N, C-alpha and C positions, 0 to 999 in steps of 0.2 A: 410378408407384406408390411411395409413401414407404417408406423402409427401416424394417424392424421395430425397435422400441425395444430397446436393449441390456438384457440381464438384469442384475441387481445384481452377479452374479459377473463378468460381462463388464466391467462398469464398474470393479469392483475391480481386475481384471487390467490394464485400460488404465491405471489410475492407477499401479499397480505398475510397469508398463512405462515410463511417463514418469519415475517416480522413479529407476528403475534407470539409465535413460539419463542423467539429470542427475547421478547419483552417479558414473557412469563418466567423464563429462566433467570433473566436479569433481576426481576423483582424478588425472586426466591433466594438467589445466591450471590447477587452482584456479578462482577466480571470474572471472579476467581475460577468458577467451575464451568464457564461457558466454552463449549467446543462445537465444531461443525457437526460432529456425530450426535451430540446431545440435542442440538437444535433440529437436526434432521429427524431424529426419532420422535421428538415432540410434535413436529409439524407433519409427520407421516410422509416425508419425501426422502429422496436419496441425498447423500452428501454432494454428489455431482450437481444435483438440481440447485442447491444453494449457490454454488459457484457459477451457475449459469445466469443467476439474477444479481449476484453481488460479487464485486471484485475480490474481496477477502472478508474476514470476520470484522475487521475494523470498519469497513464500509457498511456492513450490515448493521453493526451496533450504532454507528453514527446516524444511520437513517432513522433510528427510533426517536431521536430528539431534534432532527432538522426542522420538522414542521412546526412544533411548538416554539422552537427557538426563532423561527421566521416570524411567527405572530408577535413574539416578544419584541423583536427588532422593529417591527412596524409600529408597535405601541410606543417605543422609545422615540421614533421619528415624529409621531403625532405630538408627544409631550414637548419635544424640542421646538416644533413649529408653533405650538400654542403658547410658549413661554418665552417671550422676548428678553426678559430680564435675566442676565447670566447667573446671578446668585440663585434666584428661584429655580431656574432651569436646571442648574447643576444639582441642587438638592433633590428636585423631583426625579431626575435621572438616577441618582444614587439610591433613592428610596424605591424606585421601580425595580432596580436590580435586586435589592434586598427582598422585596415582595415576590419577585419571580423565583428567587432561590428558595424561599420558604414554602411557597404554594406549589411549585413545580419541582419538588425535591429530587425525584428520579431523573428528570430531564436536566436539572442543574448539575447533578453529579456526573451525568454522562457527558454533557457539553463542556463543563468547566472544571470538573475534578477528575476527568479521564486521564489515566496514566497509561501511556502506550507501552505494551509489553516489549521487553528488550529484543525479542526475536523479530519484531516488525520494523521495517524501515521508517525513518522519520520523513515527513513530507518536506519539500523545499520551503523554507521560511518565506513568508510574504511580508510586505510592508505593513506595519500595524494599521496605517491609515486606510488600508483596503478593508479593514474590519469595521463593520457598521457601528458597533458599540464604541470602539476606540475612537473612531472619527467623530462621533457625536459628542463624546466627552472632550476631545481635543478642541473641537470648534467652540464649545462652550467655554473652555479655559481661555482660549485665544480671545474670545469676545469679552470676557471679564477683564483680561489684561488690557485690552484696547480701551475699555471704559474706565480703567484705573482702579477697579475694585478688587482685582486678584493680584497676588504676589507676582513679581517679575521672575523671569527665568525661562528655560527651554520648555515650551508648552507640551512637547512630546514626553519629556521626562516627567513633568508634573502630572500629566495624564496617566502615565504608567504607575506613578506612585499612588495616585488616587485609587486606581483600579486594584492595585496590589494590596493596599490597606483594607479596602472593603472586602475583597476576595479572602484575604487572610482572616478577617474577623469571622467570616462564615466557615471557612475551611478548617481553621485551627481546632475549635471544639468538636468538629465533625470527625476529623482525622485522628486527633489525639484524645480519644475518649477515656483514657486511663486517668486523666486529670479532671478534677472537678471545676472545670472552667465555666464561665457564664455560657448559657445556651446561645446558639447562633443568632436567634432573633434579638436577644438583648444586646449581645456583643456588636452585632452589625448596626443596630440603630444608634448605639453609643458612638460607633466609629463614624457614622455619617456626621454626627455633631462635631466630632474632633476634626474631621477632614474639612468641614466648612469653616471652622475656626482657623485651621492651618492655612487655608488658601487665601484668606482675607489679606489684602495688601497691608504691610506693616505701616 
């Protein structure tokens, strides 16, 4: 006799159980030792059950940080709307990025420091302006250029440089911990000041 189908609430609970197990293993060991078998054992489900809820391990791991990342993007949108002056808006957006990286360390690592295993296919690249963070930064850069306060140049390229500089200030001391570099919080805040000086119109 076939098993009765799970209710929607039971399905949601199973999904939560799998995500909790993945989050627990990620907190303990990072991505290195995560496998479908380890997650299944921790969650008390079969490996097949995992793949009936998630397309693959990347999909499962990314689900751990999608919700907090969504809240962060809403916060950035609120900052942008409430700050008409491009200089102030850019600084506030960059500082919010730093704050998110420091307060939501595990989420930041997953969403922004995630390195796709070579065995997994890369997704089809999308236009950066479809990314909420990139578009908010670019719109701010373009507004500053239009007002004459920011340096001239390709706004997309400038936006990528801003993001890369700030991301690097956070990632470098995190990833290269064999060097006695300044901690991410100090390096990132210093980088915000440097970037704001750099973008000012000559």
